[in-house]
All heavy atoms as a GROMACS GRO file, in nm:
protein
  503
    1MET      N    1  -1.577   1.113   0.098
    1MET     CA    2  -1.472   1.028   0.046
    1MET      C    3  -1.508   0.884   0.081
    1MET      O    4  -1.542   0.853   0.194
    1MET     CB    5  -1.340   1.069   0.108
    1MET     CG    6  -1.221   1.018   0.035
    1MET     SD    7  -1.061   1.074   0.097
    1MET     CE    8  -1.083   1.248   0.119
    2ALA      N    9  -1.496   0.794  -0.014
    2ALA     CA   10  -1.532   0.654   0.005
    2ALA      C   11  -1.426   0.581   0.086
    2ALA      O   12  -1.307   0.616   0.083
    2ALA     CB   13  -1.548   0.587  -0.130
    3LYS      N   14  -1.472   0.481   0.158
    3LYS     CA   15  -1.380   0.397   0.234
    3LYS      C   16  -1.288   0.320   0.139
    3LYS      O   17  -1.326   0.290   0.025
    3LYS     CB   18  -1.456   0.297   0.321
    3LYS     CG   19  -1.519   0.359   0.442
    3LYS     CD   20  -1.574   0.249   0.532
    3LYS     CE   21  -1.623   0.310   0.661
    3LYS     NZ   22  -1.659   0.205   0.758
    4MET      N   23  -1.170   0.288   0.188
    4MET     CA   24  -1.078   0.205   0.111
    4MET      C   25  -1.126   0.061   0.118
    4MET      O   26  -1.176   0.016   0.221
    4MET     CB   27  -0.937   0.215   0.169
    4MET     CG   28  -0.878   0.354   0.163
    4MET     SD   29  -0.716   0.363   0.244
    4MET     CE   30  -0.615   0.282   0.121
    5THR      N   31  -1.107  -0.013   0.010
    5THR     CA   32  -1.139  -0.155   0.013
    5THR      C   33  -1.025  -0.229   0.084
    5THR      O   34  -0.914  -0.175   0.099
    5THR     CB   35  -1.154  -0.213  -0.128
    5THR    OG1   36  -1.028  -0.208  -0.194
    5THR    CG2   37  -1.260  -0.137  -0.208
    6HIS      N   38  -1.054  -0.351   0.125
    6HIS     CA   39  -0.949  -0.430   0.189
    6HIS      C   40  -0.833  -0.454   0.093
    6HIS      O   41  -0.716  -0.457   0.134
    6HIS     CB   42  -1.006  -0.560   0.243
    6HIS     CG   43  -1.096  -0.539   0.361
    6HIS    ND1   44  -1.172  -0.638   0.416
    6HIS    CD2   45  -1.119  -0.430   0.439
    6HIS    CE1   46  -1.239  -0.591   0.519
    6HIS    NE2   47  -1.210  -0.464   0.534
    7ASP      N   48  -0.863  -0.470  -0.035
    7ASP     CA   49  -0.757  -0.486  -0.134
    7ASP      C   50  -0.672  -0.360  -0.146
    7ASP      O   51  -0.550  -0.370  -0.162
    7ASP     CB   52  -0.814  -0.523  -0.271
    7ASP     CG   53  -0.862  -0.667  -0.278
    7ASP    OD1   54  -0.816  -0.750  -0.196
    7ASP    OD2   55  -0.946  -0.697  -0.364
    8ASP      N   56  -0.734  -0.242  -0.139
    8ASP     CA   57  -0.659  -0.116  -0.141
    8ASP      C   58  -0.562  -0.109  -0.022
    8ASP      O   59  -0.447  -0.067  -0.036
    8ASP     CB   60  -0.753   0.005  -0.134
    8ASP     CG   61  -0.836   0.023  -0.259
    8ASP    OD1   62  -0.800  -0.030  -0.366
    8ASP    OD2   63  -0.940   0.093  -0.249
    9ILE      N   64  -0.611  -0.149   0.094
    9ILE     CA   65  -0.528  -0.146   0.215
    9ILE      C   66  -0.412  -0.244   0.201
    9ILE      O   67  -0.297  -0.210   0.232
    9ILE     CB   68  -0.612  -0.177   0.340
    9ILE    CG1   69  -0.719  -0.069   0.362
    9ILE    CG2   70  -0.523  -0.189   0.464
    9ILE    CD1   71  -0.825  -0.104   0.465
   10ARG      N   72  -0.440  -0.363   0.151
   10ARG     CA   73  -0.334  -0.463   0.132
   10ARG      C   74  -0.229  -0.415   0.033
   10ARG      O   75  -0.109  -0.432   0.056
   10ARG     CB   76  -0.394  -0.595   0.085
   10ARG     CG   77  -0.464  -0.672   0.192
   10ARG     CD   78  -0.508  -0.810   0.141
   10ARG     NE   79  -0.597  -0.871   0.238
   10ARG     CZ   80  -0.728  -0.872   0.231
   10ARG    NH1   81  -0.790  -0.816   0.128
   10ARG    NH2   82  -0.801  -0.930   0.323
   11THR      N   83  -0.273  -0.354  -0.076
   11THR     CA   84  -0.179  -0.307  -0.178
   11THR      C   85  -0.088  -0.197  -0.122
   11THR      O   86   0.034  -0.202  -0.140
   11THR     CB   87  -0.256  -0.254  -0.301
   11THR    OG1   88  -0.334  -0.361  -0.354
   11THR    CG2   89  -0.162  -0.200  -0.407
   12ALA      N   90  -0.146  -0.100  -0.055
   12ALA     CA   91  -0.066   0.007   0.005
   12ALA      C   92   0.022  -0.048   0.117
   12ALA      O   93   0.137  -0.004   0.134
   12ALA     CB   94  -0.157   0.117   0.059
   13GLY      N   95  -0.029  -0.144   0.189
   13GLY     CA   96   0.049  -0.206   0.296
   13GLY      C   97   0.171  -0.279   0.242
   13GLY      O   98   0.278  -0.275   0.302
   14ARG      N   99   0.155  -0.344   0.129
   14ARG     CA  100   0.270  -0.413   0.068
   14ARG      C  101   0.378  -0.313   0.028
   14ARG      O  102   0.497  -0.343   0.038
   14ARG     CB  103   0.226  -0.495  -0.053
   14ARG     CG  104   0.171  -0.631  -0.017
   14ARG     CD  105   0.158  -0.722  -0.139
   14ARG     NE  106   0.060  -0.674  -0.235
   14ARG     CZ  107  -0.069  -0.700  -0.231
   14ARG    NH1  108  -0.117  -0.774  -0.135
   14ARG    NH2  109  -0.150  -0.653  -0.324
   15ALA      N  110   0.338  -0.194  -0.013
   15ALA     CA  111   0.436  -0.090  -0.047
   15ALA      C  112   0.518  -0.053   0.076
   15ALA      O  113   0.639  -0.033   0.068
   15ALA     CB  114   0.366   0.032  -0.105
   16ALA      N  115   0.452  -0.045   0.191
   16ALA     CA  116   0.523  -0.014   0.316
   16ALA      C  117   0.619  -0.126   0.351
   16ALA      O  118   0.734  -0.102   0.391
   16ALA     CB  119   0.424   0.009   0.430
   17LYS      N  120   0.574  -0.250   0.337
   17LYS     CA  121   0.659  -0.364   0.369
   17LYS      C  122   0.778  -0.371   0.273
   17LYS      O  123   0.892  -0.396   0.315
   17LYS     CB  124   0.578  -0.494   0.363
   17LYS     CG  125   0.652  -0.613   0.421
   17LYS     CD  126   0.568  -0.739   0.414
   17LYS     CE  127   0.472  -0.745   0.530
   17LYS     NZ  128   0.404  -0.875   0.541
   18ASP      N  129   0.754  -0.346   0.145
   18ASP     CA  130   0.863  -0.346   0.046
   18ASP      C  131   0.965  -0.238   0.080
   18ASP      O  132   1.086  -0.261   0.071
   18ASP     CB  133   0.809  -0.324  -0.094
   18ASP     CG  134   0.731  -0.443  -0.148
   18ASP    OD1  135   0.738  -0.553  -0.088
   18ASP    OD2  136   0.662  -0.426  -0.250
   19ALA      N  137   0.917  -0.119   0.116
   19ALA     CA  138   1.009  -0.010   0.153
   19ALA      C  139   1.093  -0.049   0.274
   19ALA      O  140   1.212  -0.018   0.281
   19ALA     CB  141   0.931   0.118   0.180
   20TYR      N  142   1.031  -0.118   0.369
   20TYR     CA  143   1.104  -0.164   0.487
   20TYR      C  144   1.221  -0.253   0.446
   20TYR      O  145   1.334  -0.235   0.493
   20TYR     CB  146   1.011  -0.238   0.582
   20TYR     CG  147   1.082  -0.311   0.692
   20TYR    CD1  148   1.127  -0.244   0.804
   20TYR    CD2  149   1.108  -0.447   0.682
   20TYR    CE1  150   1.195  -0.310   0.906
   20TYR    CE2  151   1.175  -0.514   0.782
   20TYR     CZ  152   1.219  -0.446   0.894
   20TYR     OH  153   1.287  -0.512   0.993
   21TYR      N  154   1.194  -0.350   0.359
   21TYR     CA  155   1.299  -0.444   0.318
   21TYR      C  156   1.404  -0.381   0.228
   21TYR      O  157   1.521  -0.418   0.233
   21TYR     CB  158   1.238  -0.566   0.248
   21TYR     CG  159   1.170  -0.659   0.345
   21TYR    CD1  160   1.032  -0.679   0.340
   21TYR    CD2  161   1.241  -0.725   0.444
   21TYR    CE1  162   0.969  -0.763   0.430
   21TYR    CE2  163   1.179  -0.809   0.535
   21TYR     CZ  164   1.043  -0.828   0.527
   21TYR     OH  165   0.981  -0.911   0.617
   22GLU      N  166   1.363  -0.282   0.147
   22GLU     CA  167   1.457  -0.221   0.053
   22GLU      C  168   1.533  -0.102   0.110
   22GLU      O  169   1.649  -0.080   0.076
   22GLU     CB  170   1.382  -0.178  -0.073
   22GLU     CG  171   1.326  -0.296  -0.152
   22GLU     CD  172   1.232  -0.256  -0.263
   22GLU    OE1  173   1.222  -0.134  -0.292
   22GLU    OE2  174   1.169  -0.346  -0.321
   23GLU      N  175   1.466  -0.023   0.199
   23GLU     CA  176   1.525   0.102   0.244
   23GLU      C  177   1.537   0.114   0.396
   23GLU      O  178   1.594   0.211   0.446
   23GLU     CB  179   1.445   0.220   0.189
   23GLU     CG  180   1.437   0.220   0.037
   23GLU     CD  181   1.343   0.326  -0.015
   23GLU    OE1  182   1.335   0.435   0.046
   23GLU    OE2  183   1.275   0.298  -0.115
   24GLY      N  184   1.478   0.022   0.469
   24GLY     CA  185   1.491   0.025   0.614
   24GLY      C  186   1.361   0.059   0.686
   24GLY      O  187   1.259   0.093   0.626
   25PHE      N  188   1.368   0.047   0.818
   25PHE     CA  189   1.251   0.063   0.906
   25PHE      C  190   1.178   0.194   0.884
   25PHE      O  191   1.056   0.196   0.869
   25PHE     CB  192   1.296   0.052   1.052
   25PHE     CG  193   1.184   0.076   1.150
   25PHE    CD1  194   1.100  -0.026   1.187
   25PHE    CD2  195   1.162   0.203   1.203
   25PHE    CE1  196   0.996  -0.005   1.277
   25PHE    CE2  197   1.058   0.227   1.292
   25PHE     CZ  198   0.974   0.122   1.329
   26TRP      N  199   1.252   0.305   0.884
   26TRP     CA  200   1.186   0.435   0.880
   26TRP      C  201   1.119   0.464   0.747
   26TRP      O  202   1.015   0.531   0.742
   26TRP     CB  203   1.284   0.547   0.918
   26TRP     CG  204   1.324   0.532   1.062
   26TRP    CD1  205   1.447   0.497   1.109
   26TRP    CD2  206   1.239   0.545   1.176
   26TRP    NE1  207   1.444   0.488   1.245
   26TRP    CE2  208   1.318   0.517   1.290
   26TRP    CE3  209   1.105   0.577   1.194
   26TRP    CZ2  210   1.266   0.522   1.419
   26TRP    CZ3  211   1.054   0.581   1.323
   26TRP    CH2  212   1.134   0.553   1.434
   27ALA      N  213   1.173   0.411   0.638
   27ALA     CA  214   1.108   0.429   0.508
   27ALA      C  215   0.974   0.356   0.506
   27ALA      O  216   0.873   0.411   0.459
   27ALA     CB  217   1.198   0.376   0.397
   28GLY      N  218   0.972   0.236   0.559
   28GLY     CA  219   0.847   0.161   0.566
   28GLY      C  220   0.748   0.225   0.662
   28GLY      O  221   0.629   0.232   0.634
   29LYS      N  222   0.799   0.274   0.774
   29LYS     CA  223   0.714   0.338   0.874
   29LYS      C  224   0.647   0.463   0.818
   29LYS      O  225   0.530   0.491   0.846
   29LYS     CB  226   0.798   0.373   0.998
   29LYS     CG  227   0.724   0.443   1.109
   29LYS     CD  228   0.637   0.348   1.185
   29LYS     CE  229   0.584   0.416   1.310
   29LYS     NZ  230   0.443   0.387   1.332
   30LYS      N  231   0.720   0.539   0.738
   30LYS     CA  232   0.664   0.661   0.677
   30LYS      C  233   0.545   0.626   0.589
   30LYS      O  234   0.439   0.690   0.597
   30LYS     CB  235   0.771   0.734   0.596
   30LYS     CG  236   0.721   0.860   0.530
   30LYS     CD  237   0.831   0.929   0.452
   30LYS     CE  238   0.777   1.053   0.384
   30LYS     NZ  239   0.880   1.120   0.304
   31ILE      N  240   0.558   0.524   0.507
   31ILE     CA  241   0.448   0.483   0.419
   31ILE      C  242   0.333   0.427   0.501
   31ILE      O  243   0.216   0.457   0.474
   31ILE     CB  244   0.498   0.382   0.314
   31ILE    CG1  245   0.597   0.451   0.220
   31ILE    CG2  246   0.380   0.322   0.236
   31ILE    CD1  247   0.668   0.357   0.125
   32ALA      N  248   0.364   0.348   0.603
   32ALA     CA  249   0.259   0.292   0.690
   32ALA      C  250   0.183   0.405   0.760
   32ALA      O  251   0.060   0.399   0.772
   32ALA     CB  252   0.319   0.196   0.792
   33ASP      N  253   0.253   0.507   0.806
   33ASP     CA  254   0.188   0.620   0.872
   33ASP      C  255   0.098   0.697   0.774
   33ASP      O  256  -0.011   0.742   0.812
   33ASP     CB  257   0.290   0.716   0.933
   33ASP     CG  258   0.356   0.660   1.058
   33ASP    OD1  259   0.304   0.560   1.115
   33ASP    OD2  260   0.460   0.716   1.100
   34GLN      N  261   0.143   0.711   0.651
   34GLN     CA  262   0.061   0.778   0.549
   34GLN      C  263  -0.066   0.696   0.521
   34GLN      O  264  -0.176   0.752   0.509
   34GLN     CB  265   0.140   0.797   0.420
   34GLN     CG  266   0.250   0.900   0.432
   34GLN     CD  267   0.342   0.902   0.311
   34GLN    OE1  268   0.343   0.811   0.229
   34GLN    NE2  269   0.421   1.008   0.301
   35LEU      N  270  -0.050   0.565   0.513
   35LEU     CA  271  -0.165   0.478   0.491
   35LEU      C  272  -0.262   0.487   0.608
   35LEU      O  273  -0.383   0.499   0.588
   35LEU     CB  274  -0.120   0.333   0.471
   35LEU     CG  275  -0.231   0.227   0.466
   35LEU    CD1  276  -0.331   0.256   0.355
   35LEU    CD2  277  -0.170   0.088   0.450
   36LYS      N  278  -0.210   0.484   0.729
   36LYS     CA  279  -0.295   0.493   0.847
   36LYS      C  280  -0.373   0.625   0.846
   36LYS      O  281  -0.493   0.627   0.873
   36LYS     CB  282  -0.210   0.484   0.974
   36LYS     CG  283  -0.289   0.490   1.101
   36LYS     CD  284  -0.198   0.476   1.223
   36LYS     CE  285  -0.272   0.495   1.352
   36LYS     NZ  286  -0.183   0.486   1.468
   37GLY      N  287  -0.308   0.734   0.814
   37GLY     CA  288  -0.375   0.864   0.807
   37GLY      C  289  -0.487   0.864   0.703
   37GLY      O  290  -0.596   0.916   0.728
   38GLU      N  291  -0.459   0.806   0.588
   38GLU     CA  292  -0.560   0.798   0.482
   38GLU      C  293  -0.677   0.710   0.527
   38GLU      O  294  -0.793   0.743   0.501
   38GLU     CB  295  -0.499   0.744   0.353
   38GLU     CG  296  -0.591   0.746   0.235
   38GLU     CD  297  -0.631   0.885   0.189
   38GLU    OE1  298  -0.562   0.984   0.221
   38GLU    OE2  299  -0.734   0.896   0.120
   39MET      N  300  -0.647   0.602   0.594
   39MET     CA  301  -0.754   0.513   0.644
   39MET      C  302  -0.841   0.586   0.745
   39MET      O  303  -0.964   0.574   0.741
   39MET     CB  304  -0.693   0.388   0.705
   39MET     CG  305  -0.633   0.293   0.603
   39MET     SD  306  -0.545   0.153   0.679
   39MET     CE  307  -0.681   0.068   0.760
   40ILE      N  308  -0.782   0.662   0.832
   40ILE     CA  309  -0.859   0.738   0.932
   40ILE      C  310  -0.947   0.842   0.862
   40ILE      O  311  -1.064   0.856   0.894
   40ILE     CB  312  -0.765   0.802   1.036
   40ILE    CG1  313  -0.702   0.693   1.124
   40ILE    CG2  314  -0.839   0.906   1.120
   40ILE    CD1  315  -0.587   0.741   1.211
   41ARG      N  316  -0.890   0.914   0.766
   41ARG     CA  317  -0.967   1.015   0.692
   41ARG      C  318  -1.087   0.954   0.621
   41ARG      O  319  -1.192   1.017   0.609
   41ARG     CB  320  -0.878   1.086   0.590
   41ARG     CG  321  -0.792   1.196   0.650
   41ARG     CD  322  -0.722   1.278   0.545
   41ARG     NE  323  -0.619   1.205   0.473
   41ARG     CZ  324  -0.497   1.179   0.520
   41ARG    NH1  325  -0.465   1.219   0.643
   41ARG    NH2  326  -0.408   1.114   0.448
   42ARG      N  327  -1.071   0.831   0.576
   42ARG     CA  328  -1.178   0.766   0.500
   42ARG      C  329  -1.271   0.682   0.588
   42ARG      O  330  -1.364   0.621   0.538
   42ARG     CB  331  -1.119   0.679   0.391
   42ARG     CG  332  -1.052   0.759   0.282
   42ARG     CD  333  -0.998   0.666   0.176
   42ARG     NE  334  -0.934   0.738   0.069
   42ARG     CZ  335  -0.959   0.714  -0.059
   42ARG    NH1  336  -1.046   0.623  -0.094
   42ARG    NH2  337  -0.896   0.782  -0.150
   43GLY      N  338  -1.243   0.674   0.717
   43GLY     CA  339  -1.330   0.601   0.807
   43GLY      C  340  -1.302   0.453   0.816
   43GLY      O  341  -1.386   0.376   0.864
   44ASN      N  342  -1.184   0.410   0.773
   44ASN     CA  343  -1.145   0.269   0.782
   44ASN      C  344  -1.078   0.242   0.916
   44ASN      O  345  -0.957   0.228   0.925
   44ASN     CB  346  -1.046   0.234   0.670
   44ASN     CG  347  -1.109   0.230   0.534
   44ASN    OD1  348  -1.111   0.332   0.466
   44ASN    ND2  349  -1.162   0.116   0.496
   45THR      N  350  -1.159   0.236   1.022
   45THR     CA  351  -1.102   0.218   1.156
   45THR      C  352  -1.163   0.100   1.231
   45THR      O  353  -1.148   0.089   1.352
   45THR     CB  354  -1.119   0.346   1.239
   45THR    OG1  355  -1.257   0.382   1.242
   45THR    CG2  356  -1.038   0.462   1.182
   46SER      N  357  -1.228   0.010   1.159
   46SER     CA  358  -1.285  -0.108   1.224
   46SER      C  359  -1.173  -0.204   1.264
   46SER      O  360  -1.059  -0.192   1.218
   46SER     CB  361  -1.383  -0.180   1.130
   46SER     OG  362  -1.312  -0.243   1.025
   47LYS      N  363  -1.207  -0.300   1.348
   47LYS     CA  364  -1.108  -0.400   1.389
   47LYS      C  365  -1.054  -0.475   1.268
   47LYS      O  366  -0.934  -0.502   1.259
   47LYS     CB  367  -1.169  -0.498   1.488
   47LYS     CG  368  -1.188  -0.442   1.626
   47LYS     CD  369  -1.242  -0.548   1.721
   47LYS     CE  370  -1.263  -0.486   1.859
   47LYS     NZ  371  -1.311  -0.586   1.955
   48ASP      N  372  -1.142  -0.508   1.173
   48ASP     CA  373  -1.098  -0.578   1.052
   48ASP      C  374  -1.001  -0.493   0.971
   48ASP      O  375  -0.899  -0.543   0.922
   48ASP     CB  376  -1.217  -0.616   0.965
   48ASP     CG  377  -1.300  -0.730   1.022
   48ASP    OD1  378  -1.248  -0.804   1.109
   48ASP    OD2  379  -1.414  -0.744   0.979
   49ASP      N  380  -1.032  -0.365   0.956
   49ASP     CA  381  -0.944  -0.275   0.881
   49ASP      C  382  -0.807  -0.264   0.947
   49ASP      O  383  -0.704  -0.268   0.880
   49ASP     CB  384  -1.006  -0.135   0.869
   49ASP     CG  385  -1.130  -0.132   0.782
   49ASP    OD1  386  -1.145  -0.219   0.694
   49ASP    OD2  387  -1.213  -0.041   0.803
   50LYS      N  388  -0.805  -0.250   1.078
   50LYS     CA  389  -0.679  -0.240   1.152
   50LYS      C  390  -0.598  -0.369   1.140
   50LYS      O  391  -0.476  -0.366   1.124
   50LYS     CB  392  -0.705  -0.207   1.299
   50LYS     CG  393  -0.758  -0.066   1.318
   50LYS     CD  394  -0.792  -0.041   1.464
   50LYS     CE  395  -0.852   0.096   1.485
   50LYS     NZ  396  -0.886   0.120   1.626
   51TYR      N  397  -0.668  -0.483   1.148
   51TYR     CA  398  -0.600  -0.612   1.135
   51TYR      C  399  -0.536  -0.624   0.997
   51TYR      O  400  -0.420  -0.665   0.985
   51TYR     CB  401  -0.701  -0.726   1.158
   51TYR     CG  402  -0.641  -0.862   1.136
   51TYR    CD1  403  -0.562  -0.921   1.235
   51TYR    CD2  404  -0.660  -0.931   1.017
   51TYR    CE1  405  -0.506  -1.046   1.214
   51TYR    CE2  406  -0.605  -1.056   0.996
   51TYR     CZ  407  -0.527  -1.112   1.095
   51TYR     OH  408  -0.470  -1.236   1.075
   52ILE      N  409  -0.609  -0.588   0.892
   52ILE     CA  410  -0.554  -0.596   0.757
   52ILE      C  411  -0.434  -0.503   0.742
   52ILE      O  412  -0.333  -0.539   0.682
   52ILE     CB  413  -0.664  -0.565   0.653
   52ILE    CG1  414  -0.767  -0.678   0.653
   52ILE    CG2  415  -0.605  -0.543   0.514
   52ILE    CD1  416  -0.893  -0.648   0.576
   53PHE      N  417  -0.443  -0.383   0.800
   53PHE     CA  418  -0.331  -0.289   0.799
   53PHE      C  419  -0.208  -0.353   0.862
   53PHE      O  420  -0.099  -0.351   0.805
   53PHE     CB  421  -0.369  -0.161   0.875
   53PHE     CG  422  -0.254  -0.069   0.903
   53PHE    CD1  423  -0.215   0.025   0.811
   53PHE    CD2  424  -0.183  -0.077   1.023
   53PHE    CE1  425  -0.109   0.111   0.836
   53PHE    CE2  426  -0.077   0.007   1.049
   53PHE     CZ  427  -0.040   0.101   0.956
   54GLU      N  428  -0.225  -0.410   0.980
   54GLU     CA  429  -0.111  -0.469   1.052
   54GLU      C  430  -0.053  -0.588   0.977
   54GLU      O  431   0.069  -0.605   0.972
   54GLU     CB  432  -0.152  -0.507   1.193
   54GLU     CG  433  -0.177  -0.386   1.281
   54GLU     CD  434  -0.221  -0.420   1.423
   54GLU    OE1  435  -0.258  -0.537   1.449
   54GLU    OE2  436  -0.216  -0.330   1.507
   55GLU      N  437  -0.139  -0.672   0.920
   55GLU     CA  438  -0.091  -0.787   0.845
   55GLU      C  439  -0.017  -0.743   0.718
   55GLU      O  440   0.085  -0.802   0.683
   55GLU     CB  441  -0.208  -0.878   0.808
   55GLU     CG  442  -0.264  -0.955   0.926
   55GLU     CD  443  -0.164  -1.054   0.983
   55GLU    OE1  444  -0.110  -1.135   0.906
   55GLU    OE2  445  -0.140  -1.049   1.105
   56ALA      N  446  -0.068  -0.643   0.651
   56ALA     CA  447  -0.009  -0.599   0.524
   56ALA      C  448   0.121  -0.523   0.543
   56ALA      O  449   0.213  -0.536   0.463
   56ALA     CB  450  -0.108  -0.514   0.446
   57THR      N  451   0.128  -0.441   0.648
   57THR     CA  452   0.245  -0.355   0.666
   57THR      C  453   0.350  -0.414   0.760
   57THR      O  454   0.466  -0.375   0.755
   57THR     CB  455   0.206  -0.218   0.725
   57THR    OG1  456   0.153  -0.236   0.856
   57THR    CG2  457   0.107  -0.146   0.636
   58SER      N  458   0.310  -0.502   0.849
   58SER     CA  459   0.394  -0.553   0.958
   58SER      C  460   0.423  -0.446   1.064
   58SER      O  461   0.512  -0.462   1.145
   58SER     CB  462   0.526  -0.612   0.907
   58SER     OG  463   0.499  -0.724   0.825
   59TYR      N  464   0.349  -0.337   1.061
   59TYR     CA  465   0.359  -0.232   1.163
   59TYR      C  466   0.231  -0.234   1.247
   59TYR      O  467   0.124  -0.266   1.197
   59TYR     CB  468   0.375  -0.094   1.101
   59TYR     CG  469   0.509  -0.073   1.036
   59TYR    CD1  470   0.528  -0.098   0.901
   59TYR    CD2  471   0.618  -0.027   1.109
   59TYR    CE1  472   0.649  -0.079   0.840
   59TYR    CE2  473   0.742  -0.008   1.050
   59TYR     CZ  474   0.756  -0.033   0.915
   59TYR     OH  475   0.879  -0.015   0.856
   60SER      N  476   0.244  -0.196   1.372
   60SER     CA  477   0.130  -0.191   1.462
   60SER      C  478   0.044  -0.068   1.434
   60SER      O  479   0.096   0.038   1.401
   60SER     CB  480   0.179  -0.185   1.608
   60SER     OG  481   0.072  -0.166   1.696
   61TRP      N  482  -0.087  -0.084   1.447
   61TRP     CA  483  -0.178   0.030   1.431
   61TRP      C  484  -0.157   0.129   1.543
   61TRP      O  485  -0.161   0.249   1.521
   61TRP     CB  486  -0.322  -0.020   1.428
   61TRP     CG  487  -0.423   0.091   1.415
   61TRP    CD1  488  -0.485   0.157   1.517
   61TRP    CD2  489  -0.474   0.150   1.295
   61TRP    NE1  490  -0.571   0.252   1.468
   61TRP    CE2  491  -0.566   0.251   1.330
   61TRP    CE3  492  -0.451   0.126   1.161
   61TRP    CZ2  493  -0.633   0.327   1.237
   61TRP    CZ3  494  -0.518   0.203   1.066
   61TRP    CH2  495  -0.609   0.302   1.105
   62ASP      N  496  -0.136   0.081   1.663
   62ASP     CA  497  -0.124   0.168   1.781
   62ASP      C  498   0.006   0.237   1.791
   62ASP      O  499   0.106   0.220   1.756
   62ASP     CB  500  -0.149   0.089   1.909
   62ASP     CG  501  -0.291   0.036   1.912
   62ASP    OD1  502  -0.383   0.106   1.868
   62ASP    OD2  503  -0.308  -0.077   1.960
   0.00000   0.00000   0.00000
């Protein structure tokens, strides 16, 4: 499976942030957790990837 591009991470991260604003913390967290799982499966675990995840979702990687 190919790694996600930084744009893919940003796009999915925006969905998590939008869910947070529209439906609350846990809705956004669920999407962020799904994105994190997909990133791990695809090998997107570099510092840059984690930083982009955190910036896009507003949730911590850890």
